[in-house]
N, C-alpha and C positions, 0 to 999 in steps of 0.2 A: 228431675229427670234434664229439663233442658239447659240448669246451670251444669251438671256432667256434660252435657254434651259441648256446652260452650269452653269449660276447663281443657278435653280432652282436643276439640278443636285448636286451641290456644298452645296446646302440648306438642301437638302436630306441627302448625305452620312455625312455632320457634326451632324446635329441632332439625326441619327442613330447610333452613336459614343456617341452621347451624352447623349441618352434615354437607352442605350444598358444594359443589366444587369450586374454588377460587376465580378469579377473572384471570385470563391467560392473555400472553403477548406472546405471539408465532412469530422468530425470527427465522428468517431466510439467509446463512450467512457464510462467511469463509470458515473451516476448519480449523480449530484451534487458536482463533483469534480474540475472543475472550475468555478469562480464566472464569472457575467456578467460582471463585469469591467474588468477583464482582456481579455476578450475578446473582449469587445468594444476596448481596447488598442492596441490588437494586428490587428484589421481591420483599427483603422487610421493608424498604421506605412506601414501597407501592400497594403491599398485604395483596400480593398477586402472584400468579406463576408464569414462568417463561420457560418456552419450549424452543428449542431449536432444530431446525434440520440443515445441511449442510451441503456447499456446492462444491467445485474443483477449481473452475474458472469462471471467466466473465458470460464466454458464450453458452457454457450449460446452462447457466441461471437464466438468461436472456432467453433461452429455446425454451426451457421448462414454461416460464410465463407468459410467453408469445402464442404458446400454446394453449393456456388458457388454464394451469396450473392456480388451485386457489389455498387458502388455508393461511396466508400469512399475511402477517402485517406490515412487514418491514425487512427490508435489504439492505446489502452493503455495497454497492456498485463501483467499477473504478470509475475514474472521469470518463475514458473514452466510450462508456457505452450509455451513458445518460443522456445525452442528444438523442440517440437510438431509442432509448424507455420512454422519453419525452413524449418523440414521433406519434410510439404507439399507445400512447395515454395510459401507458402502465403506472406511471408514478402520479400521488396525490400530491399539489402544492402543500407547502408546509404552514404553519400558522405560525409567524414568527412571534405573535402574542403569548402563545403558548411555551414558547424558548428563550427565555430572561437570560439564561446561560451563554446566552451567542454572543454576549456583549465579550465574552473570554476569549473568543476567538482571535487568532492574531488577524489582522486586516491585511496581510499579505495572502495568508491564503484565503481570502475570500472572492466573491463576483467573479471568478473566473469565467473563461471564456466557456469552458463545457455548462457552466450555468450561472449567468448574469443575474444577479443580486438572490444568486441562493433562494432560485424559487422553491425547488425540487430537492436541494441534496444540504447537509452539512459534511466538512472534510472531518475525517476522525483517524486514521493512520495513513502515515505518507513515508514512501521508499522509495532513496535515491539511487536512481541506476549511475554508478561510480566504480572506484576501484576498492578493491578487498585485495591485502599482501602480506607478506612474512616481514615482518619488521625487522629482523636480524639480520635477513638475507638481503634485502634492499638497502638496508644500513653501510654493509659487508662492500658492498658492490657498487656505492654513490650515488643511488639512484634515487630522483625526486618524483614520489607517487603523484604528486600534487596538479602533473600537468598529463594530457592525454598522450602525450609524446610517450609513456610505458605500456601503452597501449598498440599506438599505430607508428613509432620514431625506429625505424631499422638499424639506426646508430645504437638504440640503447637496447633495443631487442636483442638483439644478437649478443649481452650479455648474459640476455635468461632465455633463449630461446628451447623449447620445448617446456617451458615452467610456464606457461600463459595459457589462460582460456578464457575465452569470450563467450555471452549469451548466442544459443540458437535462435535468435531473434532478428529479421533485416532491420525491423524499426527501430531498435534498439542501439544496436551496432551502427547503423548509418547517423542515428541521430550524433552517436558519441564523435562518428568522425565528423561530421558537419562542425558540431564544436569546438573540435580540433583546429579544424581551419578556418575558426573564426566567424562561422553561419548560423543563424538560428534557424534551427531544420522546419519553423512553424512558417519561415518567410522564402526557404529555399527554392533558388529555379532548377529547373531540371541540369543544367548546367554544372551546380552545385552537387548533385545528387553525381554526377559522373565525377565529377574531381573524387567526391567522398569514397565513391566505388575504387576508383585507383588509388588510393590510400589504404582501404582495408584489401586488395589486391596483394598491392606491397609487403604489407604486415603479417598477410594468412602463416606464410609459411615459419613465420617464427612461432605461431600459436602453436598449442598441443593437442587443442580441439574447442568445439565448439559444445558447450554444455548450458543446459537450464537447471539441471539438479544436482547433478556428481561433485561438481564444483565446491558445494560447501565441503564436503569433506574431505577431498583431496586438498585444499587449502588446510583445513583443520589438524591435519597428520602430518603436513609437511611436504606432499610430492608437487604440490602446485605454489609456487612465489607470488603468482599475481593475476587476478581473475576481474574482468567486465559483468559486473553484474548488480545485486540490488543491496542496499546497506543492511536491509533485515536479514539476509543472508548472510551477510559478513561477521553481523552482531551474533547468530547462532553459530557461526564455525569460530569465531571468540572464545565464546562460551566453553563450546566442546572442546577445545586447546587447550584453556584455563583448567577444565573440570582433569582433563585428564594429565595434566603438570608436566605439556611439553617444552622443552628448552626454547620455546620461541613463541612471539604474541603474534597474533591476528589483526591489524590494524585496517583503520577504512576511515578514507578522505575524500573528500570535497575536489572536484578538479577545476583549477582557475580559469579555464576557456567558459566553464560552465555545465552544467546538469539537466539529465532529465529528471522531472521529478513526477513520482508514480501518485497519486490520491486517490485513495478509498473511502467513501463515502456513506454517511448514513441517510439512507429515504424513506418514506411512508410509501405502500402501496395502494394503487387505486382499489381494489378491491378491499381494502384491509377491514376486517368486522372493529377492531380497538386501535382506531387511529389515536386515540385519546392516550392512551398506552404508550404506543411507539412515540409520540411527542415526548410523554415524561420520560421516557429512556434517553431518547437523544439530549434531552437538558437534564439527567443525571449523566452521561457522559461528557456533559460540557464542562461540568465543573472540573477543577483542577485536581482534586484530591483523586478523583474517579479516573478521570484520563489519565493521570499519569501511571498508571494500572499497567495500562497496553506499553506503555513505553518500558516500563521496566521488565514487562514479561517476554518483547518479542523486537526491543530495543527502535522501534521506529521513532522518527520524527513526530514530533507532536504541534499539530496547528494549535491548543488551546495555552496562550502565554502564561494563564494561571497553576499551569502543571509543573512546570520548572521546580519548585521548591520542594516536591514531592518525589522526584527523582532519585533513584539510587545514586549512590555519593559517586560511585565510579562512574555516573554518566553526566553530572553534569560537565557542561564546559566541553561536553565531546562536540567535538566538529561538525560531526553530520548529525546526531540525535539533539542536539540544542546548539545551533549556529547562531551566528550574528546576523543581526538583519544587513551587512553587505553581502554575506555570504548569500544568503536566501534570495537577493536581488538578483542574480546570475543562475538561478533555478527557473529550469522551463515547465511548464506543462504541455505536453504537446497536444495539438488540435487534431480532431477526426479528418483521416483524409479521403477525399473523393474518392469514388471509385477508379475512376482512371488513374490517379495516383498510385491506388492502393496495386494496380496492376503493371502499371511501370515499374514500384519498387519489386515485386516478387520477380520481374524481368532480370532486374539488376542483380537481385540476391541470389537467383538460380544461377547467373554469371558467375558471381563470386565464389559459391559452392561446388563448381566444377571446374574451376581455376586450377592450377599450381603454382 
């Protein structure tokens, strides 16, 4: 009888282990930023399961976590909210010993002002605020999109009046205008901002609209010829135009005066129940072959220097997606503004929007 009980107990325990749930990594992420294929590959490599929840912007994510939301192991914050998250003790310091693939990241993208020494974050998706354009239209008009003059110079704009859109974002537009004037947005003075405002007001009558979303479609169908926007959006517009077999090509280049670089990162939450799996995932995404899948999916500039050999053939040597080191030196990650700076910028932006 005793031996039978032992057999039954042994069978029960082995069955319980076999039938029990696998380890689970809970990710709080941007919608559509990771393909199902890459998640399945990670699940296979770690013998675990990945569950994702999504947010639409950084403010939504930050508000939810600050309100005490639990159950997530890792998150993908943009650079400008990392300082706030670290001050609120929402992030767990990274264990670099568990991230051997950190060596694959280009040093040009490491230890930025938003996270010195990469204590909390590792960069993963880079998007350049730049110019996307209808290549055929601009070539016929003899307009060079490699300068911010295509957005701000009235002499250039008069050739494309009503065919230009800019982001409905004070920080993005003012930064571009400051670059155009030869100023660094991170060190610009109040006088510099006023000069940028004058440039913006002078250019505004030639613009069709301020747009944060519709410019992608308008470029892809040919209604708009030039946009100030995000490189990942221009990639999608180019894909849409190509798939629709348009008689024009949507292109995207950096500007010679400089550009703003937006950085999305990978971070482990302080409340994480599985920081071990989160570190495994970060290290997995820093492998060149895995990292390249992000670029092939959304056209993002990739901080992992070992990813380039695995890019789609048409993306290799792309001036924004696969930039040269000299080009990267002209790209700037914007610092966080002080409350007083934000108020001043908001006032100047309001003045721009109501001007004629």
